[in-house]
C-alpha atoms as an extended CHARMM CRD file, in Angstrom:
* protein
*
       156  EXT
         1         1  UNK       CA             14.3140000000       15.5970000000       -6.4440000000  PROA      1               0.0000000000
         2         2  UNK       CA             15.5470000000       16.3710000000       -2.2930000000  PROA      2               0.0000000000
         3         3  UNK       CA             17.4010000000       11.9290000000       -2.1330000000  PROA      3               0.0000000000
         4         4  UNK       CA             18.5110000000       12.2660000000       -5.2040000000  PROA      4               0.0000000000
         5         5  UNK       CA             20.2940000000       15.9250000000       -4.5470000000  PROA      5               0.0000000000
         6         6  UNK       CA             20.8740000000       14.7840000000       -0.4690000000  PROA      6               0.0000000000
         7         7  UNK       CA             22.8490000000       12.0990000000       -2.5310000000  PROA      7               0.0000000000
         8         8  UNK       CA             25.2340000000       13.7390000000       -4.8560000000  PROA      8               0.0000000000
         9         9  UNK       CA             26.1710000000       16.3200000000       -2.1040000000  PROA      9               0.0000000000
        10        10  UNK       CA             27.0790000000       13.7110000000        0.4330000000  PROA      10              0.0000000000
        11        11  UNK       CA             29.3760000000       11.5900000000       -2.9680000000  PROA      11              0.0000000000
        12        12  UNK       CA             30.7800000000       14.5730000000       -3.6050000000  PROA      12              0.0000000000
        13        13  UNK       CA             31.8910000000       15.6910000000        0.1180000000  PROA      13              0.0000000000
        14        14  UNK       CA             32.7550000000       12.4410000000        0.8280000000  PROA      14              0.0000000000
        15        15  UNK       CA             35.9300000000       13.2870000000       -2.4560000000  PROA      15              0.0000000000
        16        16  UNK       CA             36.8350000000       16.2350000000        0.1450000000  PROA      16              0.0000000000
        17        17  UNK       CA             38.1630000000       16.6660000000        2.2870000000  PROA      17              0.0000000000
        18        18  UNK       CA             36.3090000000       17.8500000000        5.6770000000  PROA      18              0.0000000000
        19        19  UNK       CA             38.3680000000       20.9770000000        6.5000000000  PROA      19              0.0000000000
        20        20  UNK       CA             37.9680000000       21.7650000000        2.7830000000  PROA      20              0.0000000000
        21        21  UNK       CA             33.6420000000       21.9120000000        3.0330000000  PROA      21              0.0000000000
        22        22  UNK       CA             31.5820000000       24.2760000000        4.1240000000  PROA      22              0.0000000000
        23        23  UNK       CA             27.9540000000       23.2500000000        4.4830000000  PROA      23              0.0000000000
        24        24  UNK       CA             25.3710000000       24.8850000000        2.0840000000  PROA      24              0.0000000000
        25        25  UNK       CA             21.6450000000       25.5170000000        1.8170000000  PROA      25              0.0000000000
        26        26  UNK       CA             20.6300000000       22.3210000000        0.8810000000  PROA      26              0.0000000000
        27        27  UNK       CA             21.5780000000       20.3420000000        3.5800000000  PROA      27              0.0000000000
        28        28  UNK       CA             19.6550000000       22.3330000000        6.3260000000  PROA      28              0.0000000000
        29        29  UNK       CA             16.2450000000       21.3040000000        4.2770000000  PROA      29              0.0000000000
        30        30  UNK       CA             16.9820000000       18.3640000000        6.5980000000  PROA      30              0.0000000000
        31        31  UNK       CA             15.6550000000       19.9380000000       10.1820000000  PROA      31              0.0000000000
        32        32  UNK       CA             14.7350000000       23.6950000000        9.3880000000  PROA      32              0.0000000000
        33        33  UNK       CA             16.2010000000       26.6530000000       10.6560000000  PROA      33              0.0000000000
        34        34  UNK       CA             16.6240000000       25.3050000000       13.8470000000  PROA      34              0.0000000000
        35        35  UNK       CA             19.6730000000       23.2230000000       12.7710000000  PROA      35              0.0000000000
        36        36  UNK       CA             23.8370000000       23.7740000000       13.8240000000  PROA      36              0.0000000000
        37        37  UNK       CA             25.8990000000       22.7450000000       12.1610000000  PROA      37              0.0000000000
        38        38  UNK       CA             28.8390000000       20.5560000000       13.6830000000  PROA      38              0.0000000000
        39        39  UNK       CA             32.2300000000       19.0330000000       11.3800000000  PROA      39              0.0000000000
        40        40  UNK       CA             35.7030000000       17.0330000000       13.4490000000  PROA      40              0.0000000000
        41        41  UNK       CA             38.9930000000       16.6600000000       11.4630000000  PROA      41              0.0000000000
        42        42  UNK       CA             41.1080000000       13.6980000000       11.5410000000  PROA      42              0.0000000000
        43        43  UNK       CA             39.4450000000       13.0730000000       15.6480000000  PROA      43              0.0000000000
        44        44  UNK       CA             39.8310000000       10.2000000000       17.0820000000  PROA      44              0.0000000000
        45        45  UNK       CA             38.2450000000        8.6450000000       20.0020000000  PROA      45              0.0000000000
        46        46  UNK       CA             34.3680000000        8.2210000000       20.0810000000  PROA      46              0.0000000000
        47        47  UNK       CA             31.5190000000       10.5840000000       19.0130000000  PROA      47              0.0000000000
        48        48  UNK       CA             28.0810000000       10.0350000000       19.6520000000  PROA      48              0.0000000000
        49        49  UNK       CA             24.8470000000       12.1510000000       18.2290000000  PROA      49              0.0000000000
        50        50  UNK       CA             21.2890000000       12.5260000000       18.0420000000  PROA      50              0.0000000000
        51        51  UNK       CA             19.5280000000       14.3890000000       15.7390000000  PROA      51              0.0000000000
        52        52  UNK       CA             16.7860000000       16.0730000000       12.8400000000  PROA      52              0.0000000000
        53        53  UNK       CA             18.3800000000       16.2310000000       10.2810000000  PROA      53              0.0000000000
        54        54  UNK       CA             20.8910000000       15.0060000000        7.5360000000  PROA      54              0.0000000000
        55        55  UNK       CA             25.4090000000       13.6580000000        8.7410000000  PROA      55              0.0000000000
        56        56  UNK       CA             27.7380000000       11.9330000000        6.6960000000  PROA      56              0.0000000000
        57        57  UNK       CA             31.3730000000       11.0510000000        6.6800000000  PROA      57              0.0000000000
        58        58  UNK       CA             34.3890000000        8.2990000000        7.5360000000  PROA      58              0.0000000000
        59        59  UNK       CA             36.2640000000        6.7720000000        9.5340000000  PROA      59              0.0000000000
        60        60  UNK       CA             39.6130000000        5.7490000000        9.1870000000  PROA      60              0.0000000000
        61        61  UNK       CA             39.1630000000        2.2300000000       11.5080000000  PROA      61              0.0000000000
        62        62  UNK       CA             36.5020000000        1.4860000000       14.6430000000  PROA      62              0.0000000000
        63        63  UNK       CA             32.8840000000        0.7450000000       15.4400000000  PROA      63              0.0000000000
        64        64  UNK       CA             29.8460000000        2.5240000000       13.8020000000  PROA      64              0.0000000000
        65        65  UNK       CA             26.4680000000        2.5060000000       14.9010000000  PROA      65              0.0000000000
        66        66  UNK       CA             23.5450000000        3.5310000000       13.9710000000  PROA      66              0.0000000000
        67        67  UNK       CA             19.7660000000        4.3220000000       15.1940000000  PROA      67              0.0000000000
        68        68  UNK       CA             17.0560000000        5.0940000000       12.7830000000  PROA      68              0.0000000000
        69        69  UNK       CA             13.9890000000        7.0700000000       14.9520000000  PROA      69              0.0000000000
        70        70  UNK       CA             12.3000000000        8.1570000000       11.8260000000  PROA      70              0.0000000000
        71        71  UNK       CA              8.6900000000        5.8490000000       12.2780000000  PROA      71              0.0000000000
        72        72  UNK       CA              7.7720000000        5.9490000000        9.0470000000  PROA      72              0.0000000000
        73        73  UNK       CA              9.4850000000        2.4750000000        7.8030000000  PROA      73              0.0000000000
        74        74  UNK       CA             12.4120000000        3.7020000000        5.1380000000  PROA      74              0.0000000000
        75        75  UNK       CA             15.4740000000        3.1360000000        6.0590000000  PROA      75              0.0000000000
        76        76  UNK       CA             17.2020000000        7.0080000000        6.8710000000  PROA      76              0.0000000000
        77        77  UNK       CA             21.0340000000        5.4550000000        6.7360000000  PROA      77              0.0000000000
        78        78  UNK       CA             24.1220000000        3.6310000000        4.9270000000  PROA      78              0.0000000000
        79        79  UNK       CA             27.1420000000        2.3910000000        6.0000000000  PROA      79              0.0000000000
        80        80  UNK       CA             29.8140000000        1.2080000000        3.4170000000  PROA      80              0.0000000000
        81        81  UNK       CA             32.9520000000       -0.0780000000        3.3070000000  PROA      81              0.0000000000
        82        82  UNK       CA             32.7820000000       -2.3170000000        6.3560000000  PROA      82              0.0000000000
        83        83  UNK       CA             34.6620000000       -6.0370000000        7.1930000000  PROA      83              0.0000000000
        84        84  UNK       CA             32.2680000000       -6.7100000000        9.8670000000  PROA      84              0.0000000000
        85        85  UNK       CA             28.0540000000       -5.8320000000       10.2870000000  PROA      85              0.0000000000
        86        86  UNK       CA             25.9640000000       -5.3220000000       10.3580000000  PROA      86              0.0000000000
        87        87  UNK       CA             25.6260000000       -6.7690000000       13.7780000000  PROA      87              0.0000000000
        88        88  UNK       CA             21.9540000000       -5.7300000000       15.5340000000  PROA      88              0.0000000000
        89        89  UNK       CA             21.3350000000       -4.8940000000       19.4430000000  PROA      89              0.0000000000
        90        90  UNK       CA             18.6970000000       -4.1720000000       20.7080000000  PROA      90              0.0000000000
        91        91  UNK       CA             16.8270000000       -1.7040000000       20.4960000000  PROA      91              0.0000000000
        92        92  UNK       CA             17.6720000000       -1.8380000000       16.7780000000  PROA      92              0.0000000000
        93        93  UNK       CA             21.4750000000       -1.0630000000       17.0490000000  PROA      93              0.0000000000
        94        94  UNK       CA             23.1520000000       -1.7730000000       14.3020000000  PROA      94              0.0000000000
        95        95  UNK       CA             26.5850000000       -2.0380000000       14.8340000000  PROA      95              0.0000000000
        96        96  UNK       CA             29.9830000000       -1.6510000000       11.7620000000  PROA      96              0.0000000000
        97        97  UNK       CA             33.3300000000       -2.1780000000       12.3240000000  PROA      97              0.0000000000
        98        98  UNK       CA             36.3040000000       -1.9000000000        9.8080000000  PROA      98              0.0000000000
        99        99  UNK       CA             38.1940000000        0.4630000000        8.1860000000  PROA      99              0.0000000000
       100       100  UNK       CA             37.6870000000        2.8180000000        5.3680000000  PROA      100             0.0000000000
       101       101  UNK       CA             33.8100000000        3.1650000000        6.0800000000  PROA      101             0.0000000000
       102       102  UNK       CA             31.5390000000        5.7590000000        5.2200000000  PROA      102             0.0000000000
       103       103  UNK       CA             28.0620000000        6.4720000000        6.5790000000  PROA      103             0.0000000000
       104       104  UNK       CA             25.1090000000        9.1790000000        5.2920000000  PROA      104             0.0000000000
       105       105  UNK       CA             21.7880000000        9.1010000000        8.2760000000  PROA      105             0.0000000000
       106       106  UNK       CA             19.1940000000       11.4720000000        7.1760000000  PROA      106             0.0000000000
       107       107  UNK       CA             15.7550000000       12.0420000000        9.1640000000  PROA      107             0.0000000000
       108       108  UNK       CA             15.4350000000       11.4200000000       12.3590000000  PROA      108             0.0000000000
       109       109  UNK       CA             19.0270000000        9.5670000000       13.9970000000  PROA      109             0.0000000000
       110       110  UNK       CA             20.5230000000        8.6480000000       16.4980000000  PROA      110             0.0000000000
       111       111  UNK       CA             25.3270000000        7.8870000000       15.7870000000  PROA      111             0.0000000000
       112       112  UNK       CA             27.6420000000        6.1710000000       17.7590000000  PROA      112             0.0000000000
       113       113  UNK       CA             31.4010000000        6.3070000000       16.8500000000  PROA      113             0.0000000000
       114       114  UNK       CA             33.9810000000        3.7740000000       19.0010000000  PROA      114             0.0000000000
       115       115  UNK       CA             36.8690000000        3.2530000000       19.7340000000  PROA      115             0.0000000000
       116       116  UNK       CA             37.6360000000        5.2840000000       15.9170000000  PROA      116             0.0000000000
       117       117  UNK       CA             40.5870000000        7.2860000000       13.7840000000  PROA      117             0.0000000000
       118       118  UNK       CA             40.2570000000        9.3170000000       10.6400000000  PROA      118             0.0000000000
       119       119  UNK       CA             36.9210000000       10.3650000000       12.0370000000  PROA      119             0.0000000000
       120       120  UNK       CA             36.2930000000       13.1620000000        9.7970000000  PROA      120             0.0000000000
       121       121  UNK       CA             31.8910000000       14.0630000000       10.2740000000  PROA      121             0.0000000000
       122       122  UNK       CA             29.5920000000       16.2970000000        9.4420000000  PROA      122             0.0000000000
       123       123  UNK       CA             26.3720000000       17.0010000000       11.0520000000  PROA      123             0.0000000000
       124       124  UNK       CA             23.7340000000       19.6410000000       10.1460000000  PROA      124             0.0000000000
       125       125  UNK       CA             21.0420000000       18.7570000000       12.2860000000  PROA      125             0.0000000000
       126       126  UNK       CA             18.9760000000       19.9630000000       14.8860000000  PROA      126             0.0000000000
       127       127  UNK       CA             20.3550000000       17.7300000000       17.8760000000  PROA      127             0.0000000000
       128       128  UNK       CA             23.5350000000       17.3540000000       20.4310000000  PROA      128             0.0000000000
       129       129  UNK       CA             26.7410000000       15.9540000000       19.6170000000  PROA      129             0.0000000000
       130       130  UNK       CA             29.0780000000       14.0630000000       21.7020000000  PROA      130             0.0000000000
       131       131  UNK       CA             33.3970000000       14.5560000000       21.5480000000  PROA      131             0.0000000000
       132       132  UNK       CA             35.9960000000       12.7980000000       23.5740000000  PROA      132             0.0000000000
       133       133  UNK       CA             39.7690000000       11.8150000000       22.4840000000  PROA      133             0.0000000000
       134       134  UNK       CA             42.0960000000       13.9090000000       19.9060000000  PROA      134             0.0000000000
       135       135  UNK       CA             41.2470000000       15.6830000000       16.8860000000  PROA      135             0.0000000000
       136       136  UNK       CA             39.5490000000       19.0370000000       15.0490000000  PROA      136             0.0000000000
       137       137  UNK       CA             36.2230000000       20.7920000000       14.9560000000  PROA      137             0.0000000000
       138       138  UNK       CA             34.2630000000       23.0720000000       14.2040000000  PROA      138             0.0000000000
       139       139  UNK       CA             30.6550000000       24.6210000000       15.4300000000  PROA      139             0.0000000000
       140       140  UNK       CA             28.2210000000       26.7190000000       13.0810000000  PROA      140             0.0000000000
       141       141  UNK       CA             31.1550000000       27.4070000000       11.3150000000  PROA      141             0.0000000000
       142       142  UNK       CA             33.9550000000       28.7420000000       13.9160000000  PROA      142             0.0000000000
       143       143  UNK       CA             37.3970000000       28.8430000000       13.5180000000  PROA      143             0.0000000000
       144       144  UNK       CA             38.7490000000       24.6870000000       14.3430000000  PROA      144             0.0000000000
       145       145  UNK       CA             39.2380000000       23.5400000000       17.4110000000  PROA      145             0.0000000000
       146       146  UNK       CA             40.8620000000       21.1940000000       19.7840000000  PROA      146             0.0000000000
       147       147  UNK       CA             38.4950000000       17.8520000000       20.4510000000  PROA      147             0.0000000000
       148       148  UNK       CA             38.4960000000       17.5780000000       24.3920000000  PROA      148             0.0000000000
       149       149  UNK       CA             40.0360000000       15.3500000000       25.8600000000  PROA      149             0.0000000000
       150       150  UNK       CA             37.0530000000       14.3460000000       28.0770000000  PROA      150             0.0000000000
       151       151  UNK       CA             33.6600000000       13.9450000000       27.1100000000  PROA      151             0.0000000000
       152       152  UNK       CA             32.4280000000       17.2650000000       25.6300000000  PROA      152             0.0000000000
       153       153  UNK       CA             28.4140000000       17.8780000000       24.9910000000  PROA      153             0.0000000000
       154       154  UNK       CA             27.3980000000       20.5640000000       22.3550000000  PROA      154             0.0000000000
       155       155  UNK       CA             23.7320000000       21.3780000000       21.3550000000  PROA      155             0.0000000000
       156       156  UNK       CA             22.5420000000       22.2360000000       18.1400000000  PROA      156             0.0000000000
């Protein structure tokens, strides 16, 4: 039932612009009361995250790298719209390249979005996010701020 609900939330969210989204309490169920929220709008550059919870979004063009850190044997991520991939790297990382890509992550995961434009990501998780480049971001419902040009780590 939770997976069906998550898929419905992700599907609906991908059809809505990133800055119009509000996180609901149902998406917080993946990581408990220690969750933080992080979202981006029209980002360009890189985003790295490692967390327990959920994340979803889209990338206008670039690379998406995913790593499932659960040990339950179930794949906790999806990527669609890619032109090249999955490219398997050491340590279990999967790389996807292209334009107009969407993704979703759940449970325990790591994510890298590199050399990208049009980054619109939503994270509800217990973990960390690092961004560098340009665009807008919001953490824990705060006002939109400009991305740092140099890497900056945010704890959730």
